[in-house]
All heavy atoms as TSV, in Angstrom:
chain	resi	resn	atom	element	x	y	z
A	1	MET	N	N	30.388	-3.486	25.243
A	1	MET	CA	C	30.289	-4.696	26.026
A	1	MET	C	C	31.621	-5.433	25.968
A	1	MET	O	O	32.341	-5.358	25.000
A	1	MET	CB	C	29.172	-5.569	25.469
A	1	MET	CG	C	29.004	-6.861	26.143
A	1	MET	SD	S	27.263	-7.132	26.296
A	1	MET	CE	C	27.153	-8.362	27.456
A	2	TRP	N	N	31.919	-6.174	27.005
A	2	TRP	CA	C	33.140	-6.964	27.023
A	2	TRP	C	C	32.908	-8.261	27.780
A	2	TRP	O	O	31.984	-8.376	28.567
A	2	TRP	CB	C	34.298	-6.168	27.611
A	2	TRP	CG	C	34.138	-5.817	29.053
A	2	TRP	CD1	C	33.418	-4.780	29.566
A	2	TRP	CD2	C	34.682	-6.504	30.175
A	2	TRP	NE1	N	33.491	-4.783	30.928
A	2	TRP	CE2	C	34.270	-5.833	31.340
A	2	TRP	CE3	C	35.494	-7.629	30.310
A	2	TRP	CZ2	C	34.626	-6.256	32.606
A	2	TRP	CZ3	C	35.842	-8.038	31.584
A	2	TRP	CH2	C	35.419	-7.342	32.710
A	3	SER	N	N	33.765	-9.227	27.511
A	3	SER	CA	C	33.715	-10.479	28.249
A	3	SER	C	C	35.146	-10.970	28.422
A	3	SER	O	O	36.060	-10.525	27.740
A	3	SER	CB	C	32.861	-11.519	27.525
A	3	SER	OG	O	33.436	-11.847	26.280
A	4	SER	N	N	35.322	-11.887	29.359
A	4	SER	CA	C	36.672	-12.376	29.606
A	4	SER	C	C	36.640	-13.784	30.176
A	4	SER	O	O	35.628	-14.243	30.701
A	4	SER	CB	C	37.398	-11.449	30.577
A	4	SER	OG	O	36.775	-11.481	31.851
A	5	SER	N	N	37.775	-14.451	30.056
A	5	SER	CA	C	38.006	-15.693	30.779
A	5	SER	C	C	39.398	-15.564	31.377
A	5	SER	O	O	40.272	-14.892	30.826
A	5	SER	CB	C	37.886	-16.912	29.875
A	5	SER	OG	O	38.906	-16.922	28.912
A	6	TYR	N	N	39.592	-16.203	32.510
A	6	TYR	CA	C	40.792	-15.962	33.289
A	6	TYR	C	C	41.145	-17.211	34.081
A	6	TYR	O	O	40.273	-17.839	34.666
A	6	TYR	CB	C	40.484	-14.784	34.222
A	6	TYR	CG	C	41.473	-14.503	35.301
A	6	TYR	CD1	C	42.608	-13.758	35.050
A	6	TYR	CD2	C	41.266	-14.967	36.596
A	6	TYR	CE1	C	43.509	-13.469	36.057
A	6	TYR	CE2	C	42.164	-14.693	37.609
A	6	TYR	CZ	C	43.279	-13.939	37.326
A	6	TYR	OH	O	44.167	-13.656	38.313
A	7	GLU	N	N	42.411	-17.565	34.064
A	7	GLU	CA	C	42.892	-18.706	34.835
A	7	GLU	C	C	44.290	-18.368	35.353
A	7	GLU	O	O	45.152	-17.929	34.593
A	7	GLU	CB	C	42.954	-19.934	33.936
A	7	GLU	CG	C	43.370	-21.195	34.636
A	7	GLU	CD	C	43.359	-22.373	33.668
A	7	GLU	OE1	O	42.365	-22.557	32.958
A	7	GLU	OE2	O	44.374	-23.079	33.635
A	8	GLU	N	N	44.494	-18.556	36.644
A	8	GLU	CA	C	45.786	-18.199	37.236
A	8	GLU	C	C	46.167	-19.227	38.292
A	8	GLU	O	O	45.321	-19.698	39.047
A	8	GLU	CB	C	45.688	-16.810	37.862
A	8	GLU	CG	C	46.968	-16.279	38.418
A	8	GLU	CD	C	46.842	-14.866	38.942
A	8	GLU	OE1	O	45.713	-14.408	39.188
A	8	GLU	OE2	O	47.882	-14.228	39.105
A	9	SER	N	N	47.450	-19.558	38.318
A	9	SER	CA	C	47.967	-20.483	39.325
A	9	SER	C	C	49.372	-20.016	39.698
A	9	SER	O	O	50.325	-20.252	38.954
A	9	SER	CB	C	48.003	-21.905	38.778
A	9	SER	OG	O	48.568	-22.775	39.742
A	10	GLY	N	N	49.483	-19.312	40.813
A	10	GLY	CA	C	50.785	-18.804	41.242
A	10	GLY	C	C	51.355	-17.808	40.264
A	10	GLY	O	O	50.754	-16.788	39.979
A	11	THR	N	N	52.517	-18.128	39.704
A	11	THR	CA	C	53.198	-17.193	38.807
A	11	THR	C	C	52.866	-17.402	37.338
A	11	THR	O	O	53.459	-16.777	36.466
A	11	THR	CB	C	54.728	-17.299	38.982
A	11	THR	OG1	O	55.125	-18.638	38.660
A	11	THR	CG2	C	55.149	-16.947	40.395
A	12	SER	N	N	51.901	-18.292	37.033
A	12	SER	CA	C	51.517	-18.519	35.639
A	12	SER	C	C	50.010	-18.402	35.483
A	12	SER	O	O	49.257	-18.456	36.443
A	12	SER	CB	C	51.993	-19.894	35.165
A	12	SER	OG	O	51.349	-20.910	35.896
A	13	GLY	N	N	49.602	-18.222	34.232
A	13	GLY	CA	C	48.176	-18.141	33.967
A	13	GLY	C	C	47.909	-17.711	32.543
A	13	GLY	O	O	48.824	-17.491	31.749
A	14	ASN	N	N	46.636	-17.576	32.200
A	14	ASN	CA	C	46.251	-17.055	30.898
A	14	ASN	C	C	44.900	-16.369	31.017
A	14	ASN	O	O	44.133	-16.640	31.941
A	14	ASN	CB	C	46.244	-18.150	29.823
A	14	ASN	CG	C	45.299	-19.272	30.149
A	14	ASN	OD1	O	44.096	-19.059	30.248
A	14	ASN	ND2	N	45.813	-20.460	30.328
A	15	ALA	N	N	44.659	-15.474	30.087
A	15	ALA	CA	C	43.404	-14.726	30.082
A	15	ALA	C	C	43.066	-14.346	28.643
A	15	ALA	O	O	43.953	-14.183	27.809
A	15	ALA	CB	C	43.522	-13.471	30.947
A	16	GLN	N	N	41.785	-14.253	28.378
A	16	GLN	CA	C	41.300	-13.814	27.071
A	16	GLN	C	C	40.237	-12.749	27.311
A	16	GLN	O	O	39.384	-12.898	28.195
A	16	GLN	CB	C	40.682	-14.972	26.279
A	16	GLN	CG	C	41.662	-16.064	25.889
A	16	GLN	CD	C	41.964	-17.026	27.006
A	16	GLN	OE1	O	41.106	-17.356	27.814
A	16	GLN	NE2	N	43.207	-17.455	27.096
A	17	TYR	N	N	40.308	-11.691	26.526
A	17	TYR	CA	C	39.329	-10.613	26.603
A	17	TYR	C	C	38.713	-10.385	25.238
A	17	TYR	O	O	39.392	-10.491	24.217
A	17	TYR	CB	C	39.985	-9.312	27.081
A	17	TYR	CG	C	40.380	-9.353	28.525
A	17	TYR	CD1	C	41.642	-9.785	28.903
A	17	TYR	CD2	C	39.488	-8.986	29.518
A	17	TYR	CE1	C	42.010	-9.844	30.229
A	17	TYR	CE2	C	39.844	-9.041	30.849
A	17	TYR	CZ	C	41.107	-9.469	31.198
A	17	TYR	OH	O	41.469	-9.529	32.513
A	18	LYS	N	N	37.440	-10.057	25.236
A	18	LYS	CA	C	36.703	-9.715	24.025
A	18	LYS	C	C	36.011	-8.386	24.319
A	18	LYS	O	O	35.253	-8.277	25.293
A	18	LYS	CB	C	35.664	-10.792	23.707
A	18	LYS	CG	C	34.771	-10.460	22.554
A	18	LYS	CD	C	33.698	-11.539	22.390
A	18	LYS	CE	C	32.649	-11.069	21.412
A	18	LYS	NZ	N	31.481	-11.931	21.410
A	19	ILE	N	N	36.305	-7.358	23.498
A	19	ILE	CA	C	35.791	-6.021	23.752
A	19	ILE	C	C	35.140	-5.475	22.482
A	19	ILE	O	O	35.788	-5.385	21.438
A	19	ILE	CB	C	36.934	-5.077	24.182
A	19	ILE	CG1	C	37.703	-5.684	25.353
A	19	ILE	CG2	C	36.395	-3.697	24.519
A	19	ILE	CD1	C	39.075	-5.109	25.568
A	20	ASP	N	N	33.859	-5.127	22.550
A	20	ASP	CA	C	33.173	-4.500	21.424
A	20	ASP	C	C	33.619	-3.042	21.313
A	20	ASP	O	O	33.693	-2.333	22.326
A	20	ASP	CB	C	31.656	-4.549	21.624
A	20	ASP	CG	C	31.105	-5.968	21.602
A	20	ASP	OD1	O	31.641	-6.791	20.852
A	20	ASP	OD2	O	30.136	-6.230	22.335
A	21	VAL	N	N	33.950	-2.623	20.094
A	21	VAL	CA	C	34.395	-1.255	19.852
A	21	VAL	C	C	33.637	-0.667	18.670
A	21	VAL	O	O	33.055	-1.397	17.860
A	21	VAL	CB	C	35.916	-1.186	19.584
A	21	VAL	CG1	C	36.702	-1.620	20.807
A	21	VAL	CG2	C	36.309	-2.016	18.375
A	22	ASP	N	N	33.645	0.651	18.561
A	22	ASP	CA	C	33.026	1.348	17.434
A	22	ASP	C	C	33.860	2.581	17.145
A	22	ASP	O	O	34.245	3.307	18.067
A	22	ASP	CB	C	31.588	1.728	17.785
A	22	ASP	CG	C	30.754	2.044	16.563
A	22	ASP	OD1	O	31.288	1.982	15.434
A	22	ASP	OD2	O	29.567	2.349	16.733
A	23	GLY	N	N	34.168	2.794	15.881
A	23	GLY	CA	C	35.006	3.929	15.508
A	23	GLY	C	C	34.669	4.431	14.122
A	23	GLY	O	O	33.620	4.092	13.560
A	24	GLU	N	N	35.568	5.231	13.561
A	24	GLU	CA	C	35.358	5.833	12.244
A	24	GLU	C	C	35.081	4.797	11.157
A	24	GLU	O	O	34.332	5.054	10.223
A	24	GLU	CB	C	36.590	6.637	11.836
A	24	GLU	CG	C	36.818	7.887	12.631
A	24	GLU	CD	C	38.074	8.618	12.181
A	24	GLU	OE1	O	38.594	8.323	11.089
A	24	GLU	OE2	O	38.518	9.495	12.931
A	25	ARG	N	N	35.698	3.624	11.276
A	25	ARG	CA	C	35.539	2.575	10.266
A	25	ARG	C	C	34.392	1.631	10.574
A	25	ARG	O	O	34.193	0.645	9.886
A	25	ARG	CB	C	36.833	1.803	10.133
A	25	ARG	CG	C	37.982	2.686	9.664
A	25	ARG	CD	C	39.302	2.043	9.902
A	25	ARG	NE	N	39.839	1.460	8.686
A	25	ARG	CZ	C	40.957	0.765	8.646
A	25	ARG	NH1	N	41.645	0.552	9.745
A	25	ARG	NH2	N	41.388	0.275	7.516
A	26	GLY	N	N	33.640	1.932	11.622
A	26	GLY	CA	C	32.503	1.105	11.989
A	26	GLY	C	C	32.783	0.236	13.200
A	26	GLY	O	O	33.837	0.319	13.820
A	27	PRO	N	N	31.834	-0.642	13.517
A	27	PRO	CA	C	31.978	-1.489	14.702
A	27	PRO	C	C	32.900	-2.672	14.449
A	27	PRO	O	O	33.113	-3.099	13.321
A	27	PRO	CB	C	30.547	-1.961	14.960
A	27	PRO	CG	C	29.905	-1.943	13.614
A	27	PRO	CD	C	30.530	-0.803	12.881
A	28	GLY	N	N	33.435	-3.183	15.543
A	28	GLY	CA	C	34.282	-4.360	15.485
A	28	GLY	C	C	34.435	-4.945	16.877
A	28	GLY	O	O	33.830	-4.473	17.845
A	29	VAL	N	N	35.253	-5.971	16.960
A	29	VAL	CA	C	35.514	-6.632	18.234
A	29	VAL	C	C	37.022	-6.805	18.384
A	29	VAL	O	O	37.695	-7.272	17.461
A	29	VAL	CB	C	34.826	-8.015	18.304
A	29	VAL	CG1	C	35.111	-8.687	19.637
A	29	VAL	CG2	C	33.329	-7.890	18.072
A	30	VAL	N	N	37.549	-6.419	19.549
A	30	VAL	CA	C	38.961	-6.616	19.851
A	30	VAL	C	C	39.076	-7.885	20.692
A	30	VAL	O	O	38.366	-8.053	21.679
A	30	VAL	CB	C	39.550	-5.415	20.622
A	30	VAL	CG1	C	40.977	-5.704	21.063
A	30	VAL	CG2	C	39.507	-4.159	19.761
A	31	TYR	N	N	39.963	-8.780	20.262
A	31	TYR	CA	C	40.266	-9.998	20.998
A	31	TYR	C	C	41.702	-9.891	21.501
A	31	TYR	O	O	42.616	-9.596	20.721
A	31	TYR	CB	C	40.145	-11.222	20.084
A	31	TYR	CG	C	38.742	-11.500	19.627
A	31	TYR	CD1	C	38.248	-10.956	18.447
A	31	TYR	CD2	C	37.904	-12.301	20.386
A	31	TYR	CE1	C	36.953	-11.217	18.033
A	31	TYR	CE2	C	36.601	-12.576	19.970
A	31	TYR	CZ	C	36.137	-12.023	18.794
A	31	TYR	OH	O	34.849	-12.272	18.386
A	32	VAL	N	N	41.909	-10.119	22.789
A	32	VAL	CA	C	43.242	-10.032	23.384
A	32	VAL	C	C	43.530	-11.322	24.160
A	32	VAL	O	O	42.700	-11.751	24.963
A	32	VAL	CB	C	43.353	-8.817	24.338
A	32	VAL	CG1	C	44.757	-8.705	24.900
A	32	VAL	CG2	C	42.952	-7.529	23.632
A	33	ASP	N	N	44.683	-11.928	23.893
A	33	ASP	CA	C	45.139	-13.116	24.616
A	33	ASP	C	C	46.365	-12.737	25.434
A	33	ASP	O	O	47.300	-12.110	24.906
A	33	ASP	CB	C	45.523	-14.240	23.651
A	33	ASP	CG	C	44.349	-14.756	22.860
A	33	ASP	OD1	O	43.238	-14.813	23.421
A	33	ASP	OD2	O	44.533	-15.097	21.678
A	34	LEU	N	N	46.362	-13.105	26.714
A	34	LEU	CA	C	47.473	-12.810	27.606
A	34	LEU	C	C	47.971	-14.079	28.280
A	34	LEU	O	O	47.200	-15.023	28.459
A	34	LEU	CB	C	47.030	-11.835	28.708
A	34	LEU	CG	C	46.500	-10.491	28.262
A	34	LEU	CD1	C	44.997	-10.485	28.304
A	34	LEU	CD2	C	47.056	-9.398	29.142
A	35	GLU	N	N	49.258	-14.085	28.635
A	35	GLU	CA	C	49.841	-15.161	29.431
A	35	GLU	C	C	50.586	-14.537	30.600
A	35	GLU	O	O	51.205	-13.486	30.462
A	35	GLU	CB	C	50.818	-15.994	28.606
A	35	GLU	CG	C	50.163	-16.899	27.613
A	35	GLU	CD	C	51.161	-17.788	26.888
A	35	GLU	OE1	O	52.361	-17.816	27.256
A	35	GLU	OE2	O	50.740	-18.447	25.926
A	36	LYS	N	N	50.517	-15.203	31.723
A	36	LYS	CA	C	51.281	-14.785	32.890
A	36	LYS	C	C	52.492	-15.701	32.991
A	36	LYS	O	O	52.358	-16.915	33.108
A	36	LYS	CB	C	50.436	-14.883	34.157
A	36	LYS	CG	C	51.125	-14.337	35.384
A	36	LYS	CD	C	50.195	-14.424	36.591
A	36	LYS	CE	C	50.834	-13.842	37.822
A	36	LYS	NZ	N	49.979	-14.025	39.016
A	37	ARG	N	N	53.672	-15.100	32.900
A	37	ARG	CA	C	54.928	-15.852	32.948
A	37	ARG	C	C	55.796	-15.274	34.061
A	37	ARG	O	O	56.067	-14.071	34.064
A	37	ARG	CB	C	55.682	-15.739	31.630
A	37	ARG	CG	C	54.914	-16.283	30.445
A	37	ARG	CD	C	55.703	-16.078	29.175
A	37	ARG	NE	N	54.949	-16.500	28.007
A	37	ARG	CZ	C	55.271	-16.170	26.777
A	37	ARG	NH1	N	56.329	-15.411	26.549
A	37	ARG	NH2	N	54.547	-16.586	25.768
A	38	ALA	N	N	56.210	-16.110	34.967
A	38	ALA	CA	C	57.054	-15.679	36.092
A	38	ALA	C	C	56.437	-14.482	36.811
A	38	ALA	O	O	57.119	-13.551	37.200
A	38	ALA	CB	C	58.465	-15.354	35.607
A	39	GLY	N	N	55.113	-14.493	36.932
A	39	GLY	CA	C	54.417	-13.450	37.676
A	39	GLY	C	C	54.089	-12.189	36.890
A	39	GLY	O	O	53.525	-11.251	37.441
A	40	VAL	N	N	54.427	-12.149	35.600
A	40	VAL	CA	C	54.199	-10.950	34.781
A	40	VAL	C	C	53.214	-11.276	33.655
A	40	VAL	O	O	53.412	-12.240	32.906
A	40	VAL	CB	C	55.530	-10.437	34.178
A	40	VAL	CG1	C	55.290	-9.235	33.281
A	40	VAL	CG2	C	56.523	-10.103	35.279
A	41	TRP	N	N	52.159	-10.457	33.526
A	41	TRP	CA	C	51.189	-10.643	32.443
A	41	TRP	C	C	51.751	-10.052	31.157
A	41	TRP	O	O	52.241	-8.923	31.138
A	41	TRP	CB	C	49.865	-9.971	32.783
A	41	TRP	CG	C	49.087	-10.739	33.796
A	41	TRP	CD1	C	48.995	-10.481	35.133
A	41	TRP	CD2	C	48.303	-11.906	33.561
A	41	TRP	NE1	N	48.204	-11.417	35.743
A	41	TRP	CE2	C	47.755	-12.303	34.809
A	41	TRP	CE3	C	48.009	-12.666	32.434
A	41	TRP	CZ2	C	46.928	-13.416	34.941
A	41	TRP	CZ3	C	47.188	-13.769	32.566
A	41	TRP	CH2	C	46.659	-14.140	33.799
A	42	ILE	N	N	51.669	-10.830	30.061
A	42	ILE	CA	C	52.190	-10.422	28.755
A	42	ILE	C	C	51.087	-10.584	27.715
A	42	ILE	O	O	50.439	-11.632	27.653
A	42	ILE	CB	C	53.395	-11.295	28.354
A	42	ILE	CG1	C	54.509	-11.164	29.391
A	42	ILE	CG2	C	53.904	-10.925	26.967
A	42	ILE	CD1	C	55.580	-12.230	29.241
A	43	VAL	N	N	50.889	-9.552	26.893
A	43	VAL	CA	C	49.940	-9.660	25.783
A	43	VAL	C	C	50.593	-10.503	24.694
A	43	VAL	O	O	51.654	-10.166	24.181
A	43	VAL	CB	C	49.541	-8.275	25.234
A	43	VAL	CG1	C	48.622	-8.422	24.028
A	43	VAL	CG2	C	48.873	-7.441	26.316
A	44	ILE	N	N	49.962	-11.606	24.369
A	44	ILE	CA	C	50.478	-12.534	23.359
A	44	ILE	C	C	49.947	-12.175	21.974
A	44	ILE	O	O	50.653	-12.230	20.983
A	44	ILE	CB	C	50.079	-13.988	23.693
A	44	ILE	CG1	C	50.635	-14.380	25.066
A	44	ILE	CG2	C	50.527	-14.956	22.609
A	44	ILE	CD1	C	52.141	-14.309	25.166
A	45	ARG	N	N	48.683	-11.791	21.925
A	45	ARG	CA	C	48.032	-11.526	20.641
A	45	ARG	C	C	46.910	-10.535	20.875
A	45	ARG	O	O	46.221	-10.604	21.893
A	45	ARG	CB	C	47.502	-12.853	20.109
A	45	ARG	CG	C	46.905	-12.882	18.778
A	45	ARG	CD	C	46.520	-14.300	18.313
A	45	ARG	NE	N	46.305	-15.292	19.364
A	45	ARG	CZ	C	47.199	-16.218	19.745
A	45	ARG	NH1	N	48.380	-16.273	19.196
A	45	ARG	NH2	N	46.915	-17.087	20.694
A	46	ALA	N	N	46.729	-9.626	19.919
A	46	ALA	CA	C	45.619	-8.685	19.972
A	46	ALA	C	C	45.177	-8.408	18.542
A	46	ALA	O	O	45.987	-8.017	17.696
A	46	ALA	CB	C	46.022	-7.395	20.675
A	47	ASN	N	N	43.905	-8.654	18.266
A	47	ASN	CA	C	43.367	-8.467	16.922
A	47	ASN	C	C	42.047	-7.718	16.985
A	47	ASN	O	O	41.266	-7.899	17.919
A	47	ASN	CB	C	43.116	-9.817	16.239
A	47	ASN	CG	C	44.383	-10.558	15.950
A	47	ASN	OD1	O	45.252	-10.054	15.248
A	47	ASN	ND2	N	44.522	-11.747	16.496
A	48	LEU	N	N	41.821	-6.913	15.962
A	48	LEU	CA	C	40.536	-6.253	15.773
A	48	LEU	C	C	39.861	-6.939	14.598
A	48	LEU	O	O	40.436	-7.033	13.512
A	48	LEU	CB	C	40.745	-4.768	15.463
A	48	LEU	CG	C	39.527	-3.981	14.980
A	48	LEU	CD1	C	38.416	-3.990	16.023
A	48	LEU	CD2	C	39.920	-2.562	14.615
A	49	ILE	N	N	38.665	-7.455	14.813
A	49	ILE	CA	C	37.878	-8.075	13.745
A	49	ILE	C	C	36.734	-7.124	13.417
A	49	ILE	O	O	35.902	-6.815	14.274
A	49	ILE	CB	C	37.317	-9.451	14.176
A	49	ILE	CG1	C	38.428	-10.349	14.719
A	49	ILE	CG2	C	36.564	-10.097	13.015
A	49	ILE	CD1	C	39.505	-10.702	13.733
A	50	MET	N	N	36.723	-6.667	12.183
A	50	MET	CA	C	35.695	-5.719	11.740
A	50	MET	C	C	34.407	-6.459	11.368
A	50	MET	O	O	34.405	-7.680	11.215
A	50	MET	CB	C	36.213	-4.922	10.544
A	50	MET	CG	C	37.485	-4.132	10.842
A	50	MET	SD	S	37.298	-2.905	12.150
A	50	MET	CE	C	36.133	-1.786	11.406
A	51	ARG	N	N	33.350	-5.717	11.194
A	51	ARG	CA	C	32.046	-6.302	10.860
A	51	ARG	C	C	32.110	-7.169	9.604
A	51	ARG	O	O	31.431	-8.188	9.511
A	51	ARG	CB	C	31.007	-5.195	10.674
A	51	ARG	CG	C	29.636	-5.751	10.300
A	51	ARG	CD	C	28.643	-4.688	9.953
A	51	ARG	NE	N	28.278	-3.959	11.155
A	51	ARG	CZ	C	27.569	-2.848	11.155
A	51	ARG	NH1	N	27.160	-2.327	10.025
A	51	ARG	NH2	N	27.263	-2.243	12.270
A	52	ASP	N	N	32.944	-6.766	8.630
A	52	ASP	CA	C	33.057	-7.542	7.383
A	52	ASP	C	C	34.019	-8.727	7.515
A	52	ASP	O	O	34.414	-9.337	6.530
A	52	ASP	CB	C	33.499	-6.631	6.237
A	52	ASP	CG	C	34.906	-6.083	6.416
A	52	ASP	OD1	O	35.567	-6.401	7.435
A	52	ASP	OD2	O	35.353	-5.323	5.533
A	53	ASN	N	N	34.412	-9.051	8.762
A	53	ASN	CA	C	35.327	-10.149	9.098
A	53	ASN	C	C	36.777	-9.901	8.705
A	53	ASN	O	O	37.595	-10.819	8.765
A	53	ASN	CB	C	34.843	-11.494	8.532
A	53	ASN	CG	C	33.660	-12.005	9.303
A	53	ASN	OD1	O	33.571	-11.826	10.511
A	53	ASN	ND2	N	32.727	-12.629	8.604
A	54	SER	N	N	37.118	-8.669	8.281
A	54	SER	CA	C	38.528	-8.365	8.053
A	54	SER	C	C	39.231	-8.293	9.402
A	54	SER	O	O	38.642	-7.898	10.415
A	54	SER	CB	C	38.697	-7.060	7.264
A	54	SER	OG	O	38.144	-5.966	7.982
A	55	LYS	N	N	40.488	-8.728	9.409
A	55	LYS	CA	C	41.255	-8.820	10.654
A	55	LYS	C	C	42.408	-7.829	10.622
A	55	LYS	O	O	43.155	-7.772	9.635
A	55	LYS	CB	C	41.792	-10.242	10.802
A	55	LYS	CG	C	42.672	-10.474	11.981
A	55	LYS	CD	C	43.043	-11.951	12.019
A	55	LYS	CE	C	44.277	-12.222	12.796
A	55	LYS	NZ	N	44.642	-13.643	12.788
A	56	ILE	N	N	42.543	-7.069	11.695
A	56	ILE	CA	C	43.646	-6.118	11.840
A	56	ILE	C	C	44.436	-6.531	13.077
A	56	ILE	O	O	43.913	-6.527	14.196
A	56	ILE	CB	C	43.128	-4.687	11.989
A	56	ILE	CG1	C	42.295	-4.284	10.756
A	56	ILE	CG2	C	44.279	-3.712	12.226
A	56	ILE	CD1	C	41.540	-2.994	10.909
A	57	ALA	N	N	45.704	-6.904	12.862
A	57	ALA	CA	C	46.567	-7.263	13.993
A	57	ALA	C	C	46.985	-5.971	14.689
A	57	ALA	O	O	47.468	-5.035	14.050
A	57	ALA	CB	C	47.794	-8.024	13.500
A	58	LEU	N	N	46.781	-5.919	15.995
A	58	LEU	CA	C	47.170	-4.755	16.769
A	58	LEU	C	C	48.590	-4.940	17.291
A	58	LEU	O	O	49.017	-6.063	17.539
A	58	LEU	CB	C	46.190	-4.556	17.945
A	58	LEU	CG	C	44.724	-4.429	17.518
A	58	LEU	CD1	C	43.834	-4.346	18.743
A	58	LEU	CD2	C	44.517	-3.224	16.619
A	59	SER	N	N	49.308	-3.863	17.424
A	59	SER	CA	C	50.696	-3.929	17.898
A	59	SER	C	C	50.758	-4.494	19.294
A	59	SER	O	O	49.941	-4.153	20.152
A	59	SER	CB	C	51.327	-2.539	17.888
A	59	SER	OG	O	51.415	-2.044	16.589
A	60	VAL	N	N	51.724	-5.343	19.515
A	60	VAL	CA	C	51.951	-5.941	20.824
A	60	VAL	C	C	53.401	-5.692	21.191
A	60	VAL	O	O	54.302	-6.014	20.413
A	60	VAL	CB	C	51.651	-7.463	20.807
A	60	VAL	CG1	C	51.992	-8.094	22.128
A	60	VAL	CG2	C	50.206	-7.706	20.434
A	61	ALA	N	N	53.640	-5.085	22.344
A	61	ALA	CA	C	55.003	-4.816	22.782
A	61	ALA	C	C	55.702	-6.140	23.068
A	61	ALA	O	O	55.096	-7.079	23.580
A	61	ALA	CB	C	54.986	-3.945	24.028
A	62	THR	N	N	56.968	-6.208	22.753
A	62	THR	CA	C	57.743	-7.418	23.029
A	62	THR	C	C	58.801	-7.104	24.067
A	62	THR	O	O	59.292	-6.000	24.157
A	62	THR	CB	C	58.415	-7.953	21.755
A	62	THR	OG1	O	59.260	-6.933	21.206
A	62	THR	CG2	C	57.386	-8.380	20.719
A	63	ASP	N	N	59.136	-8.097	24.854
A	63	ASP	CA	C	60.173	-7.956	25.867
A	63	ASP	C	C	61.521	-8.211	25.221
A	63	ASP	O	O	61.756	-9.275	24.681
A	63	ASP	CB	C	59.902	-8.973	26.997
A	63	ASP	CG	C	60.850	-8.790	28.157
A	63	ASP	OD1	O	61.357	-7.668	28.335
A	63	ASP	OD2	O	61.066	-9.762	28.887
A	64	LYS	N	N	62.382	-7.209	25.262
A	64	LYS	CA	C	63.697	-7.346	24.600
A	64	LYS	C	C	64.792	-7.440	25.613
A	64	LYS	O	O	64.779	-6.928	26.648
A	64	LYS	CB	C	63.952	-6.177	23.678
A	64	LYS	CG	C	62.961	-6.176	22.530
A	64	LYS	CD	C	63.282	-5.076	21.569
A	64	LYS	CE	C	62.297	-5.110	20.424
A	64	LYS	NZ	N	62.556	-4.176	19.411
């Protein structure tokens, strides 16, 4: 299951996604925050929260 919120105005905006996942280490939820800057969507933050509430920061590409 997944859910999202989204807001956009021209070349800017923001969005949040919540995605339920299940893998070898058990179930968890991925939370992703994005921003739209100058017309380009950028992942700002991405975390996996496991059932035991442990948090794993997921890699986010940076613009260099």
